VOKEDREN-185531 format. One record per residue (C-alpha): residue in three letters; z, y, x. Coordinates in nm, 4 decimals. Layout:
# VOKEDREN-185531
NODE  ALA  Z  Y  X
...
This chain:
# VOKEDREN-185531
NODE  MET  -0.0123  -0.0062  -0.0210
NODE  ILE  -0.0999  0.3159  0.1493
NODE  GLY  0.1681  0.6102  0.1587
NODE  ILE  0.3714  0.8446  0.3415
NODE  ARG  0.5750  0.7017  0.6904
NODE  SER  0.6779  1.0550  0.8080
NODE  ILE  0.6652  1.4186  0.7935
NODE  ALA  0.6895  1.7188  1.0469
NODE  SER  0.6506  2.0683  1.0496
NODE  TYR  0.5998  2.3793  1.2365
NODE  ILE  0.7386  2.7286  1.1457
NODE  PRO  0.6360  3.0029  1.3806
NODE  GLU  0.9202  3.2058  1.5220
NODE  GLY  0.8096  3.5317  1.4027
NODE  ARG  1.0051  3.6832  1.1037
NODE  ILE  0.9607  3.9667  0.8913
NODE  ASP  1.3017  4.1043  0.7227
NODE  ASN  1.2219  4.0708  0.3618
NODE  ILE  1.4934  4.2981  0.2534
NODE  ALA  1.3746  4.5755  0.4530
NODE  GLN  1.0348  4.5093  0.3364
NODE  ALA  1.1527  4.5260  -0.0368
NODE  LEU  1.3443  4.8405  0.0086
NODE  SER  1.0252  5.0400  0.1071
NODE  PHE  0.8937  4.9209  -0.2226
NODE  GLU  1.2213  5.0531  -0.4019
NODE  ARG  1.3625  4.7003  -0.4664
NODE  ASP  1.6848  4.5897  -0.3669
NODE  ALA  1.8491  4.2767  -0.2023
NODE  GLU  1.9664  4.1159  -0.5397
NODE  PHE  1.5662  4.1249  -0.6116
NODE  VAL  1.5156  3.9598  -0.2865
NODE  GLN  1.7448  3.6794  -0.3343
NODE  ASN  1.6902  3.6059  -0.7194
NODE  LYS  1.3260  3.6787  -0.7571
NODE  LEU  1.1664  3.6191  -0.4473
NODE  GLY  1.3905  3.3445  -0.2897
NODE  THR  1.3957  3.4230  0.0711
NODE  THR  1.5335  3.7112  0.2678
NODE  THR  1.2981  3.6640  0.5629
NODE  LEU  0.9345  3.5682  0.6158
NODE  SER  0.7553  3.3531  0.8879
NODE  VAL  0.4655  3.5005  1.0553
NODE  LYS  0.2453  3.3747  1.3312
NODE  ALA  0.2010  3.5350  1.6364
NODE  ASP  -0.1573  3.7625  1.6738
NODE  ASN  -0.2921  3.4855  1.9160
NODE  GLU  -0.2042  3.1927  1.7094
NODE  GLU  -0.4856  3.0404  1.4849
NODE  THR  -0.4658  2.8244  1.2145
NODE  SER  -0.5472  2.5322  1.4311
NODE  ASP  -0.2835  2.6384  1.6648
NODE  LEU  -0.0509  2.5866  1.3668
NODE  SER  -0.1824  2.2485  1.2931
NODE  VAL  -0.1661  2.1371  1.6493
NODE  ARG  0.2140  2.2173  1.6570
NODE  ALA  0.2860  2.0417  1.3494
NODE  VAL  0.0957  1.7194  1.4770
NODE  GLN  0.2523  1.7422  1.8051
NODE  ASN  0.6017  1.7719  1.6180
NODE  LEU  0.4978  1.4552  1.4023
NODE  LEU  0.3932  1.2545  1.7372
NODE  ALA  0.7151  1.3407  1.9074
NODE  LYS  0.9298  1.2275  1.6121
NODE  ASN  0.7205  0.8909  1.5510
NODE  PRO  0.6652  0.7554  1.9385
NODE  ASP  0.5009  0.4407  1.7733
NODE  LEU  0.2122  0.6457  1.6595
NODE  LYS  -0.0304  0.7470  1.9218
NODE  LEU  -0.2979  0.9851  1.9265
NODE  GLU  -0.5763  0.6678  1.9753
NODE  ASP  -0.4483  0.5134  1.6454
NODE  VAL  -0.5393  0.8156  1.4399
NODE  GLN  -0.8527  0.7185  1.2403
NODE  ALA  -0.8652  1.0267  1.0172
NODE  LEU  -0.7626  1.3967  1.0247
NODE  VAL  -0.7657  1.6022  0.7062
NODE  ILE  -0.6662  1.9582  0.7185
NODE  VAL  -0.5830  2.1476  0.3931
NODE  THR  -0.6458  2.5148  0.4283
NODE  GLN  -0.8155  2.8151  0.2775
NODE  ASN  -0.7726  3.0246  0.5757
NODE  GLY  -0.9456  2.8314  0.8789
NODE  ASP  -1.0297  2.9422  1.2263
NODE  ALA  -1.2177  3.2700  1.2868
NODE  GLU  -1.4868  3.2789  0.9674
NODE  GLY  -1.4213  2.9312  0.8577
NODE  LEU  -1.7058  2.7588  1.0490
NODE  PRO  -1.6840  2.5349  1.2127
NODE  HIS  -1.4032  2.3241  0.9746
NODE  THR  -1.0763  2.3604  1.1289
NODE  SER  -1.0036  1.9855  1.1682
NODE  ALA  -1.2973  1.9645  1.4089
NODE  ILE  -1.1134  2.2321  1.6153
NODE  VAL  -0.7979  2.0753  1.5672
NODE  GLN  -0.9428  1.7227  1.7048
NODE  HIS  -1.0624  1.8715  2.0165
NODE  LYS  -0.7287  2.0668  2.1033
NODE  LEU  -0.5221  1.7454  2.0356
NODE  GLY  -0.7595  1.5283  2.2428
NODE  LEU  -0.8213  1.2936  1.9183
NODE  PRO  -1.0748  1.0309  1.9767
NODE  THR  -1.4242  1.1131  1.8717
NODE  HIS  -1.4098  0.8421  1.6251
NODE  ALA  -1.1643  0.9808  1.3880
NODE  ALA  -1.2991  1.1249  1.0803
NODE  CYS  -1.2260  1.5001  1.0499
NODE  PHE  -1.2505  1.7203  0.7660
NODE  ASP  -1.1098  2.0087  0.5826
NODE  VAL  -0.9749  2.0343  0.1928
NODE  SER  -1.0440  2.3995  0.0709
NODE  LEU  -0.7368  2.4252  -0.1679
NODE  GLY  -0.4134  2.6568  -0.1762
NODE  CYS  -0.1065  2.5658  -0.3336
NODE  SER  -0.1995  2.2483  -0.5102
NODE  GLY  -0.3557  2.0950  -0.1557
NODE  TYR  -0.0834  1.8899  -0.0517
NODE  VAL  -0.1040  1.6728  -0.3719
NODE  TYR  -0.4614  1.6517  -0.3823
NODE  GLY  -0.5087  1.6077  -0.0146
NODE  LEU  -0.2676  1.2922  -0.0139
NODE  TYR  -0.4764  1.1306  -0.2945
NODE  VAL  -0.8178  1.2259  -0.1523
NODE  LEU  -0.7023  1.0673  0.1811
NODE  LYS  -0.5715  0.7796  -0.0046
NODE  GLY  -0.8931  0.6941  -0.1481
NODE  PHE  -1.0867  0.7869  0.1960
NODE  MET  -0.8621  0.5163  0.3439
NODE  GLN  -0.9119  0.2545  0.1015
NODE  ALA  -1.2861  0.2904  0.0792
NODE  THR  -1.3250  0.2780  0.4495
NODE  GLY  -1.0545  0.0229  0.5645
NODE  LEU  -0.8756  0.2725  0.7764
NODE  LYS  -0.5187  0.2071  0.8608
NODE  ASN  -0.3479  0.5567  1.0095
NODE  ALA  -0.4483  0.9095  0.9219
NODE  ILE  -0.2823  1.2633  0.9423
NODE  LEU  -0.2624  1.5153  0.6766
NODE  VAL  -0.2146  1.8620  0.7688
NODE  THR  -0.1422  2.1674  0.5637
NODE  ALA  -0.1717  2.4953  0.7345
NODE  ASP  -0.2810  2.8136  0.5478
NODE  PRO  -0.1238  3.1306  0.7345
NODE  TYR  -0.1733  3.3913  0.4582
NODE  SER  -0.0732  3.6877  0.7031
NODE  LYS  -0.4312  3.6632  0.7909
NODE  ILE  -0.5313  3.8198  0.4376
NODE  VAL  -0.2128  3.9709  0.3008
NODE  ASP  -0.2026  4.3565  0.2812
NODE  ARG  0.1366  4.4630  0.3756
NODE  ALA  0.0891  4.7657  0.1469
NODE  ASP  0.0521  4.5147  -0.1581
NODE  ARG  0.4049  4.4688  -0.3142
NODE  MET  0.2735  4.1576  -0.5125
NODE  THR  0.1932  3.9550  -0.2067
NODE  THR  0.3571  4.1074  0.1140
NODE  LEU  0.7047  4.0088  -0.0251
NODE  LEU  0.6094  3.6414  -0.1027
NODE  PHE  0.4111  3.4905  0.1768
NODE  GLY  0.5017  3.2853  0.4975
NODE  ASP  0.3272  3.1076  0.7541
NODE  ALA  0.3772  2.7328  0.8406
NODE  ALA  0.2194  2.4185  0.8936
NODE  THR  0.3156  2.0567  0.8246
NODE  ALA  0.1583  1.6875  0.9437
NODE  THR  0.1914  1.3963  0.7318
NODE  TRP  0.1659  1.0544  0.8589
NODE  ILE  -0.0568  0.8444  0.5772
NODE  THR  -0.0132  0.4579  0.6659
NODE  GLU  -0.0289  0.1242  0.5202
NODE  ASP  0.3452  0.0777  0.5900
NODE  PRO  0.5145  0.3705  0.3958
NODE  VAL  0.8214  0.5123  0.3288
NODE  TRP  0.7168  0.6530  0.0051
NODE  GLU  0.4220  0.4827  -0.1900
NODE  LEU  0.1907  0.7176  -0.3582
NODE  GLY  0.2117  0.6425  -0.7460
NODE  PRO  0.0292  0.7695  -1.0486
NODE  ALA  -0.1232  1.1337  -1.0394
NODE  ARG  -0.2827  1.3701  -1.2409
NODE  PHE  -0.5030  1.6745  -1.1539
NODE  GLY  -0.6341  1.9558  -1.3076
NODE  GLY  -0.8268  2.3212  -1.2699
NODE  ASP  -0.9136  2.6173  -1.4905
NODE  GLY  -1.1492  2.8725  -1.3061
NODE  GLY  -1.0681  3.0931  -1.5917
NODE  GLY  -0.7803  3.2058  -1.4175
NODE  ALA  -0.9538  3.2331  -1.0899
NODE  GLU  -0.9136  3.6212  -1.0696
NODE  TYR  -0.5358  3.5879  -1.0771
NODE  LEU  -0.5247  3.4670  -0.7282
NODE  VAL  -0.8319  3.5983  -0.5306
NODE  VAL  -0.9700  3.7427  -0.1965
NODE  LYS  -1.1411  4.0602  -0.2424
NODE  ASP  -1.2704  4.2682  0.0787
NODE  GLY  -1.0786  4.0574  0.3259
NODE  ASN  -0.7466  4.0978  0.1296
NODE  PHE  -0.5493  3.8842  -0.1154
NODE  HIS  -0.4775  3.9986  -0.4632
NODE  MET  -0.2457  3.8119  -0.7247
NODE  ASN  -0.1459  3.8782  -1.0749
NODE  GLY  0.2154  3.7630  -1.0764
NODE  ARG  0.2824  3.7818  -1.4260
NODE  GLN  -0.0317  3.5478  -1.5107
NODE  VAL  0.0646  3.2985  -1.2166
NODE  PHE  0.4158  3.2754  -1.3472
NODE  ASN  0.3337  3.2090  -1.7288
NODE  PHE  0.0801  2.9518  -1.5970
NODE  ALA  0.3323  2.7822  -1.3824
NODE  CYS  0.5711  2.7496  -1.6636
NODE  LEU  0.3717  2.6499  -1.9291
NODE  LYS  0.1645  2.3929  -1.7503
NODE  ILE  0.3715  2.2090  -1.4991
NODE  ILE  0.6326  2.0639  -1.7057
NODE  PRO  0.3792  1.8801  -1.9669
NODE  HIS  0.1640  1.7844  -1.6637
NODE  MET  0.4637  1.5890  -1.4881
NODE  GLN  0.5293  1.4414  -1.8317
NODE  GLU  0.1454  1.3149  -1.8067
NODE  VAL  0.2249  1.1311  -1.4979
NODE  LEU  0.5345  0.9721  -1.6106
NODE  ASP  0.3661  0.8640  -1.9528
NODE  GLU  0.1518  0.6025  -1.7308
NODE  LEU  0.4878  0.4443  -1.6166
NODE  GLN  0.6553  0.4759  -1.9528
NODE  MET  0.9039  0.6873  -1.7759
NODE  ASN  1.0828  1.0206  -1.8788
NODE  MET  1.2463  1.2916  -1.6955
NODE  ASP  1.5748  1.1377  -1.6829
NODE  GLU  1.4527  0.8487  -1.4725
NODE  VAL  1.3325  1.0959  -1.1708
NODE  ASP  1.5402  1.1356  -0.8994
NODE  ALA  1.4210  1.4484  -0.7288
NODE  PHE  1.1502  1.7266  -0.8365
NODE  CYS  0.9863  1.8679  -0.5151
NODE  LEU  0.7791  2.1757  -0.6777
NODE  HIS  0.5561  2.4142  -0.4887
NODE  GLN  0.7958  2.6950  -0.3858
NODE  GLY  0.5880  2.9854  -0.5151
NODE  SER  0.8887  3.2038  -0.5413
NODE  GLY  1.2506  3.1856  -0.6453
NODE  ALA  1.1860  3.2963  -1.0195
NODE  ILE  0.9211  3.0424  -1.0822
NODE  VAL  1.1137  2.7455  -0.9333
NODE  ASP  1.4143  2.8651  -1.1279
NODE  ALA  1.2344  2.8894  -1.4523
NODE  ILE  1.0591  2.5408  -1.4210
NODE  ALA  1.4152  2.4151  -1.3667
NODE  LYS  1.5516  2.5806  -1.6702
NODE  ARG  1.2956  2.4419  -1.8876
NODE  LEU  1.3799  2.1004  -1.7654
NODE  GLY  1.7404  2.1202  -1.8868
NODE  ASP  1.9988  1.8935  -1.7640
NODE  ASN  1.7261  1.7564  -1.5292
NODE  GLY  1.6845  2.1156  -1.3845
NODE  SER  1.9714  2.0124  -1.1233
NODE  LYS  1.7559  1.7717  -0.9510
NODE  VAL  1.4580  2.0437  -0.8780
NODE  ILE  1.4883  2.1018  -0.4854
NODE  LYS  1.4739  2.4770  -0.3942
NODE  ASP  1.4433  2.5614  -0.0387
NODE  MET  1.2041  2.8012  0.1298
NODE  PHE  1.3566  2.7599  0.4777
NODE  GLY  1.3589  3.1106  0.5643
NODE  ALA  0.9807  3.1027  0.5569
NODE  GLY  0.8764  3.1983  0.1895
NODE  ASN  0.5988  3.0550  0.0087
NODE  THR  0.4152  2.8688  0.2403
NODE  VAL  0.1182  2.7789  0.0363
NODE  SER  0.0174  2.3963  0.0637
NODE  SER  0.2880  2.3329  0.3029
NODE  SER  0.6081  2.3970  0.0753
NODE  ILE  0.6178  2.0803  -0.0793
NODE  PRO  0.5883  1.8534  0.2426
NODE  MET  0.8503  2.0747  0.3954
NODE  LEU  1.0746  1.9772  0.1086
NODE  LEU  1.0000  1.6130  0.1385
NODE  GLU  1.0589  1.6353  0.5360
NODE  HIS  1.3949  1.7868  0.4963
NODE  TYR  1.5354  1.5848  0.1634
NODE  GLY  1.3207  1.2936  0.1142
NODE  PHE  1.3736  1.0611  0.3790
NODE  ASP  1.7690  0.9767  0.3631
NODE  GLY  1.7238  0.6998  0.1019
NODE  LYS  1.8830  0.8838  -0.1696
NODE  TRP  1.6188  0.8868  -0.3947
NODE  LYS  1.3949  0.5929  -0.5189
NODE  ASN  1.1297  0.8281  -0.6710
NODE  ALA  1.0340  1.2039  -0.6434
NODE  MET  0.8156  1.3942  -0.8505
NODE  LEU  0.5994  1.6371  -0.6753
NODE  SER  0.3701  1.9156  -0.8412
NODE  GLY  0.1722  2.1982  -0.6681
NODE  PHE  0.0088  2.4713  -0.8677
NODE  GLY  -0.1871  2.7983  -0.7706
NODE  VAL  -0.5301  2.9265  -0.6421
NODE  GLY  -0.7879  2.8005  -0.8679
NODE  LEU  -0.6391  2.7812  -1.0946
NODE  SER  -0.5651  2.4388  -0.9742
NODE  TRP  -0.2598  2.2066  -1.0141
NODE  GLY  -0.1679  1.8592  -0.9420
NODE  SER  0.1256  1.6158  -0.9862
NODE  ALA  0.2282  1.3078  -0.8671
NODE  LEU  0.5225  1.0524  -0.8537
NODE  LEU  0.6402  0.8928  -0.5171
NODE  VAL  0.7999  0.5731  -0.5181
NODE  ARG  0.9929  0.3590  -0.2672
NODE  PRO  0.8241  0.0505  -0.1915
NODE  LYS  1.0001  -0.2673  -0.3214
NODE  VAL  1.1649  -0.4853  -0.0875
């Protein structure tokens, strides 16, 4: 059964004081804590590219797993919408070369934002099953600092830079259970890049997440005839503190099982869910975990991870 064996992340050392930023927009510390969810934002160095963040995440994964060797990696998939330079060639090709991955490894990018980790897991699972591969790495790296206008209150207070690397293999800690996906280009204008800068309609995104995500997660559970009470943990995209809190509230008594942690980095786009799994999902406490990513597109994906039966 193909699934997740291990996850590692890389958060750049650079930090933006989010309280100081908020004060410049006449917002106080309470607003930062309650609505945004993080008092600092991570930011890459000027000389760091998306591929550099990716390389650091993969190197951390290799250091964490001595039994995983570069020569064993048969596929590298990078989830990003902000690749190196002008986006050509694909970032995974650049990372392959920087890492020294064998040239027989398949390398391609997936252009998705906040739903990208869930999509990426199942794209890679299908690819591996179709081609008989045994080991692959899924990277998320979407540094929004490349497109955020620091004068735009709606975006500069939310987004931080980070990357993660997930080892996908036939001997997993987490099996990839049922999943559901969706997209609605009618909401494309709510999260969009124009003239090189990112623009967001925060209210519309908030409403979309609050209305769509819980029914969507239930669709996943319906396949197994499960209900929300049987889910051990909910690892949602950390879009903002307000969005995570609102979904948790709508889950009623199950809201206490929603994991909320931005790791002092902010909204790290496709990296937020794997960072939650890295820090909370490998201590053996959970038998299952519900993932749900949602955002740019509009796009959403939800899936249930399950522990293999011994």
